[in-house]
N, C-alpha and C positions, 0 to 999 in steps of 0.2 A: 548578485547571482543567486538564484533560488537553489536550495538543496533538497533533493528528493531521495528518500530512503525506499528502496525496492526490496520487498521481502518475499522470497519464493524458494521452495525447496528444490526446484528444477533449475539446474545450472544454465540450460539453454534459454529458458524464459528470462533469467537474470541478464544474460548477455544481450539478448534482443532488446529488452527494455532499456538497458544502459546505452546501447548503440543509438536507439531512436531518440532518447532524451538528450544525449550529449550533442546530437546534431543541432539541437535548439539551445545549446549553451547552458543546460542545467548541470549543476554539480550532482553527481549520482553516487550514492553509497548503497552497497548491496549487503543483504543478510540472507542466510539460507534457512533460518528458523525463527520462530517467535521469541525464543530465549535470546538469540543473538540480536534481534531487533530491540528488545528491552535493554540489553547491555549497551548498544550503540546510543540509544536515547539518553543514557546517563552522561555521555561525554560529547555528543555532537548536537549542534543546533540544526533542526530539520524543519523545512517549510511544508512538506507533504509526505505522506506515506502511501505507497502502493503495496497493498497487503494481500497475499494469496490466502484464500479461504481454506483450501484443503492442504494441510501440512501435517506430517506425523508429530507426535508428542504433544505439541500445543498448536491447535489450528488457529486460523486468523481471527475467529470470533473471540476465543479465549485470550489471544494476544491483545486484541483491541480492548477487551474488558480490563486487562491490566494497565494498558496505556491510559484509559479514561479515568482510572483510579487516582492518577496524579493530577493535581490542580493545574500544573503548567501545560498539560496536554489535553485538557477538556475540549478546547476549540481547535486543536490541530487537525487539519483536513486529512482524511483517510479515504482512499478509494480501494474497494475490494477488487481483486483479480480473481475471477472464478470461471470454471468451465460450465458450471450449472448453478444458476441462482434459484434455488428452490424456495418455496413460500416461507419456510421456517427461517432460512437465512435472511431473506428480505425483511421479515418482521424484526428479527434480532438486530439487523443492521440499522434499521430505522430507530430503534431504541438507543443505539450506540452512536447515533449522529454520523453516519457514513456519508461522505460527500458524493458518492456515486459508485458505479460498477464499470468494470471493463471485462467483457466476456472473452475468454481464451478459446481458441487462438485469436489474437487481436490483430486488427489491421492498423498499421502505423498511423494513418491519418486520424482514425477514430480514437486511438490511444492518446495521441497528442491533444485532440480536441477536449477529451475528458480531463486531462491534466490542466490545460489552460483554463477550462471552466472552473475547476476547483480553486484556482488562484484569483478568480474574479470576485 
């Protein structure tokens, strides 16, 4: 069973993502901040991260920069969850080897297709 870490400061987005993913038998761990994400990665084995770009304190890009600093997470697939993928975000994401984007609000089918594509 694949484990997915969903990181979003919006509780409703976390609940929706968890519900959609658990329907496909993924194990889902949630975090409400970049700092919580980094803490979870110290103790949990994760196959994919779904990471919100816009979060207070530490946004998704800063969180991903910290993730990529660790040797064991250099190739860990990460999909950005974003309401607006502006050009700067897209360029930075490319440098940080993002596996894709899911635009919010997301449609369940599109959301699942992006996740499944990241595992291929």
